[in-house]
C-alpha positions in Angstrom: -1.3 -22.9 -35.9 0.5 -24.5 -33.0 -1.9 -27.3 -32.9 -1.3 -28.0 -36.6 2.4 -28.1 -36.2 2.0 -30.5 -33.3 -0.1 -32.8 -35.5 2.5 -32.7 -38.2 5.3 -33.5 -35.7 3.3 -36.4 -34.3 2.6 -37.7 -37.8 6.3 -37.4 -38.7 7.5 -39.3 -35.7 4.7 -41.9 -36.0 5.7 -42.4 -39.7 9.4 -42.7 -38.8 8.7 -45.4 -36.2 6.3 -47.2 -38.5 8.7 -47.3 -41.4 12.0 -47.8 -39.6 10.9 -50.2 -36.9 8.5 -53.0 -36.1 7.0 -51.2 -33.2 3.2 -51.0 -33.4 2.2 -47.3 -33.9 -0.3 -45.2 -35.7 -2.7 -46.8 -38.2 -0.7 -50.0 -38.2 -1.6 -50.6 -34.6 -5.3 -49.7 -35.0 -8.0 -51.8 -36.7 -9.2 -48.8 -38.7 -9.3 -50.7 -42.0 -9.7 -49.7 -45.6 -9.1 -46.2 -46.9 -8.9 -44.7 -43.5 -5.8 -46.7 -42.6 -4.2 -46.1 -46.0 -4.9 -42.3 -45.8 -3.4 -42.1 -42.3 -0.3 -44.1 -43.3 0.2 -41.9 -46.4 0.0 -38.7 -44.2 2.5 -40.2 -41.8 4.8 -41.2 -44.6 4.7 -37.7 -46.2 5.4 -36.0 -42.8 8.2 -38.4 -42.1 10.1 -38.0 -45.3 10.2 -34.2 -45.0 11.4 -34.5 -41.3 14.8 -36.1 -41.3 15.2 -35.3 -37.6 12.9 -38.2 -36.9 15.7 -40.6 -38.0 17.7 -39.6 -35.0 14.8 -39.8 -32.6 14.1 -43.4 -33.8 17.8 -44.1 -33.2 17.4 -43.0 -29.6 14.3 -45.2 -29.1 15.7 -48.3 -30.8 19.1 -47.9 -29.2 17.7 -47.5 -25.7 15.4 -50.5 -26.0 18.0 -52.8 -27.5 20.6 -51.8 -24.9 18.3 -52.9 -22.0 19.8 -56.4 -22.4 23.2 -55.1 -21.2 21.7 -54.2 -17.9 21.8 -57.9 -17.1 25.4 -58.4 -18.2 26.6 -59.0 -14.6 24.1 -61.8 -14.1 24.0 -63.6 -17.5 26.8 -65.1 -19.7 28.3 -62.6 -22.1 27.4 -64.8 -25.1 23.7 -64.9 -24.0 23.7 -61.1 -23.7 25.2 -60.7 -27.1 22.7 -63.1 -28.7 19.9 -61.4 -26.9 21.1 -58.0 -28.2 21.2 -59.3 -31.8 17.7 -60.7 -31.5 16.4 -57.4 -30.0 17.9 -55.3 -32.8 16.2 -57.3 -35.5 13.0 -57.7 -33.6 12.8 -53.9 -33.2 13.9 -52.9 -36.7 12.9 -55.9 -38.8 15.1 -57.5 -41.5 14.4 -55.1 -44.4 17.6 -53.3 -43.7 19.5 -56.6 -44.1 17.8 -57.0 -47.5 19.6 -53.8 -48.5 22.9 -55.4 -47.4 22.1 -58.5 -49.4 21.2 -56.5 -52.6 24.3 -54.3 -52.3 26.4 -57.4 -51.7 25.3 -58.9 -54.9 25.8 -55.6 -56.8 29.3 -55.3 -55.3 30.6 -58.5 -56.9 29.0 -58.0 -60.3 31.1 -56.8 -63.2 29.5 -54.2 -65.4 28.1 -50.6 -65.4 25.6 -49.0 -63.1 22.6 -50.4 -65.1 23.9 -53.9 -64.7 24.4 -53.5 -60.9 21.0 -52.0 -60.4 19.5 -54.9 -62.4 21.2 -57.4 -60.1 19.8 -55.6 -57.0 16.3 -56.1 -58.2 16.8 -59.8 -59.1 15.1 -62.1 -56.6 17.9 -64.6 -56.8 20.2 -64.6 -53.8 23.9 -64.6 -54.8 27.1 -65.4 -53.0 27.8 -61.7 -52.5 24.5 -61.3 -50.7 25.1 -64.3 -48.4 28.7 -63.2 -47.6 27.6 -59.6 -46.9 24.8 -60.5 -44.6 26.9 -63.1 -42.8 29.7 -60.6 -42.2 27.3 -57.9 -40.9 25.4 -60.3 -38.5 28.6 -62.0 -37.3 30.4 -58.7 -36.9 27.5 -57.2 -34.8 27.4 -60.3 -32.7 31.1 -60.2 -32.0 30.9 -56.5 -31.2 28.0 -57.2 -28.8 30.0 -59.9 -27.1 32.8 -57.5 -26.4 30.2 -54.9 -25.1 28.7 -57.6 -22.8 32.1 -57.9 -21.1 32.5 -54.1 -20.6 31.0 -52.2 -17.7 27.2 -51.8 -17.9 27.3 -48.1 -18.4 29.8 -48.3 -21.2 27.9 -51.1 -22.9 24.6 -49.2 -22.8 26.2 -46.0 -23.9 28.0 -47.5 -26.9 25.0 -49.4 -28.0 22.7 -46.4 -27.9 25.3 -44.1 -29.5 25.9 -46.5 -32.3 22.2 -46.7 -33.1 21.8 -42.9 -32.9 24.8 -42.5 -35.2 23.5 -45.0 -37.8 20.1 -43.3 -37.9 21.7 -39.8 -38.1 23.8 -41.0 -41.0 20.6 -42.0 -42.8 19.3 -38.5 -42.1 22.5 -37.1 -43.7 21.9 -39.3 -46.7 18.4 -38.0 -47.1 19.6 -34.4 -46.7 22.7 -34.5 -48.9 22.2 -37.5 -51.1 20.9 -37.9 -54.7 18.8 -40.8 -55.7 19.8 -43.1 -58.6 16.2 -43.6 -59.7 12.7 -43.0 -58.6 11.6 -45.1 -55.6 12.0 -45.2 -51.9 15.4 -43.4 -52.0 14.2 -40.6 -54.2 11.2 -39.9 -52.0 13.5 -39.3 -49.0 16.2 -37.3 -50.8 13.7 -35.2 -52.7 11.9 -34.1 -49.6 14.9 -32.8 -47.6 17.7 -30.4 -48.2 21.2 -29.8 -46.6 19.8 -27.3 -44.1 17.4 -29.9 -42.8 20.4 -31.8 -41.3 21.0 -29.2 -38.6 18.3 -30.6 -36.3 19.2 -34.3 -36.5 22.9 -33.4 -35.9 21.9 -31.4 -32.8 19.8 -34.3 -31.6 22.7 -36.7 -32.0 25.3 -34.7 -30.2 24.2 -35.5 -26.6 25.0 -39.2 -27.3 28.7 -38.3 -26.8 27.9 -37.8 -23.1 26.6 -41.3 -22.5 30.0 -42.5 -21.4 31.3 -39.1 -20.3 34.2 -38.5 -19.7 35.3 -41.6 -21.6 35.3 -41.2 -25.4 33.7 -44.6 -26.1 30.2 -43.2 -26.9 31.7 -40.4 -29.0 33.7 -43.0 -31.0 30.6 -45.1 -31.5 28.6 -42.1 -32.7 31.2 -40.8 -35.1 32.0 -44.4 -36.3 28.3 -45.1 -37.0 27.9 -41.9 -39.0 31.1 -42.6 -40.9 29.9 -46.2 -41.5 26.8 -45.0 -43.2 29.0 -43.0 -45.6 30.7 -46.2 -46.9 27.7 -47.7 -48.9 26.6 -44.1 -49.7 29.9 -43.3 -51.3 30.1 -46.6 -53.2 26.5 -46.2 -54.5 27.3 -42.7 -55.7 30.2 -44.0 -57.7 28.9 -47.4 -58.9 25.1 -46.9 -59.0 24.7 -43.3 -59.8 23.1 -42.4 -56.5 21.3 -43.9 -53.5 18.2 -46.1 -53.2 16.1 -47.7 -50.6 18.6 -50.6 -50.5 21.5 -48.2 -49.9 19.6 -46.6 -47.0 19.1 -50.1 -45.5 22.7 -51.1 -45.9 23.9 -47.8 -44.5 21.9 -48.4 -41.3 23.4 -51.9 -40.8 27.0 -50.9 -41.7 26.8 -47.8 -39.6 25.6 -49.7 -36.5 28.3 -52.3 -37.0 31.1 -49.9 -37.3 29.8 -47.7 -34.4 29.7 -50.7 -32.0 33.2 -51.8 -32.9 34.8 -48.4 -32.7 33.1 -47.9 -29.4 34.6 -51.1 -28.1 38.0 -50.2 -29.5 37.9 -46.8 -27.8 37.0 -48.4 -24.5 39.8 -51.0 -24.8 42.5 -48.5 -25.8 41.6 -45.7 -23.5 
């Protein structure tokens, strides 16, 4: 019984890392080939989508790895540290979340009902809304990282980690409380979890407030990131009829962005 639960836990975490990052884990990192790899990946995916706590764990992992760049902030130029952090974030997580930002950006500027907006999101043509949205997210994160690179190392690391933990916890909240607009990636996540499932990811995220204790910078980053994920979620609920895979991706990027900036603001004002 215990061994079975451990296996499910390992599969869930392996699935979360495989689907939310570019880190080589599980069947993706082994040359198993054919049906064996597909079956292993499918089991990992099923375990992950019914275990929203894994979002927060991945946030801790990605946040800690990306924040390593700030350890050299007293030796390298702030601009180089900020650029390195930006590269690390997208090297660790890939660019599929940015694809969600692009699709929502196009849907945001389109006039019409929910069906029209959803159709635009599936269109392979890149519009002005997509270009502007991605540019703002990338530039905003780079500027936030530049400010962090000029802060004390402990503050920079704490805010970067807390922002990532908050963004992933916000995605967990979306999976637990959200409703999908249609069948797809989003519905597979929202259908597999319920409101009570959010208790564990919330508990796993709370320790992030202590990363800059007793200064509130990390707490501001955590709360800001969770709040940031709610912005595309709320818009999608009103304009698209529910969430989708693109909304999850956009929520991750907007959450991280807002978390980093609120952490910086908190450090500057307090």
